[in-house]
C-alpha positions in Angstrom: 6.9 17.5 -31.2 7.0 20.8 -29.0 9.6 22.0 -26.8 9.2 24.6 -24.3 12.9 25.9 -23.0 13.2 27.8 -19.9 16.3 28.8 -18.0 16.9 29.6 -14.5 19.9 31.2 -14.3 20.3 31.6 -10.5 19.5 27.9 -10.4 21.8 27.2 -13.0 19.3 24.9 -14.7 18.1 24.5 -18.2 14.4 22.9 -18.3 13.3 21.4 -21.7 9.4 20.3 -21.2 8.8 18.0 -24.3 4.9 17.5 -25.6 3.7 15.6 -28.5 4.9 12.8 -30.5 8.9 11.8 -29.8 10.4 9.6 -32.0 14.3 8.9 -32.3 14.9 12.0 -34.8 13.2 14.2 -32.0 15.2 12.4 -29.3 18.5 13.6 -31.1 17.2 17.2 -31.6 17.1 17.6 -27.5 20.6 18.2 -27.5 20.7 20.6 -30.1 17.7 22.4 -28.2 19.6 22.7 -24.9 22.8 24.0 -27.0 21.1 26.8 -28.6 19.7 28.0 -25.0 21.0 31.8 -24.5 23.6 32.5 -21.6 24.2 28.8 -21.4 27.3 27.7 -19.1 28.9 24.1 -19.5 28.3 23.5 -15.5 24.4 24.3 -15.7 22.0 21.2 -15.0 19.5 20.0 -17.3 15.9 19.0 -16.8 14.1 17.0 -19.2 10.4 16.9 -18.7 8.5 14.1 -20.6 5.6 14.0 -19.0 3.5 15.1 -22.2 5.4 13.4 -24.6 4.4 10.6 -26.4 7.6 8.6 -26.8 6.3 4.8 -28.4 8.4 5.9 -31.6 11.6 5.8 -29.4 13.6 2.9 -30.2 16.6 1.1 -28.8 18.9 2.1 -32.1 18.0 5.9 -31.5 18.8 5.5 -27.7 22.4 4.0 -29.1 22.8 6.8 -31.8 22.0 9.4 -28.2 24.5 7.9 -26.5 27.4 8.3 -29.2 26.6 12.1 -29.7 28.7 14.3 -27.8 27.8 16.2 -24.8 26.4 19.9 -24.9 27.2 20.2 -21.0 29.8 19.1 -18.6 30.0 15.4 -18.0 29.7 16.4 -14.5 26.7 18.4 -14.7 23.6 17.1 -13.2 21.1 15.6 -15.6 17.4 14.5 -14.8 14.9 13.3 -16.9 11.2 12.7 -16.1 9.3 10.1 -17.6 6.3 8.6 -16.6 5.5 5.6 -18.6 7.1 2.2 -17.9 8.5 2.2 -22.0 10.2 5.8 -21.7 11.2 5.1 -18.3 12.7 2.0 -19.5 14.2 3.8 -22.5 16.0 6.4 -20.2 17.6 3.8 -17.7 18.9 2.1 -21.0 20.4 5.5 -22.0 21.8 6.1 -18.5 23.4 2.5 -18.3 24.7 2.9 -21.5 26.5 6.8 -21.2 29.5 5.3 -19.5 31.4 8.2 -20.4 30.1 10.4 -18.0 27.0 12.7 -18.2 24.3 10.0 -17.4 21.2 11.4 -16.4 19.2 10.5 -13.5 15.7 9.0 -14.6 12.8 10.1 -12.2 9.0 9.3 -12.3 8.4 11.9 -10.2 8.7 15.5 -11.4 9.5 17.7 -7.5 11.9 15.1 -7.1 13.9 15.2 -10.1 13.6 19.4 -9.7 15.1 18.7 -5.8 17.9 16.5 -7.2 18.8 18.6 -10.1 18.8 21.9 -8.1 21.1 20.4 -5.2 24.5 21.9 -5.3 27.3 19.4 -4.5 30.0 20.2 -2.9 33.5 20.7 -4.5 
């Protein structure tokens, strides 16, 4: 798995673009990748782009382990995951539904729609 991390400080968004094989261990390591971002603030939003990843090795057990991990960003931060495949979309939705303590991502198939949502400033 390869991860390209970009930070848009003005928009307050960290983007992880993932390519290659993605299994449970790699899925769990994405939180570390976010946490190591220089200049990261807890209220930054997160966009995970999985359009170039092959996630057939991600299991429901891996998703459950991810749910149990502490969040790197604030629970109120926006999180978007872009997943084009049916299997990946289903796994991401499972995470979204299981993450009941806040910090669940919205799952998208369309990258531009995810970018619009994650960069939208909410009032308050």
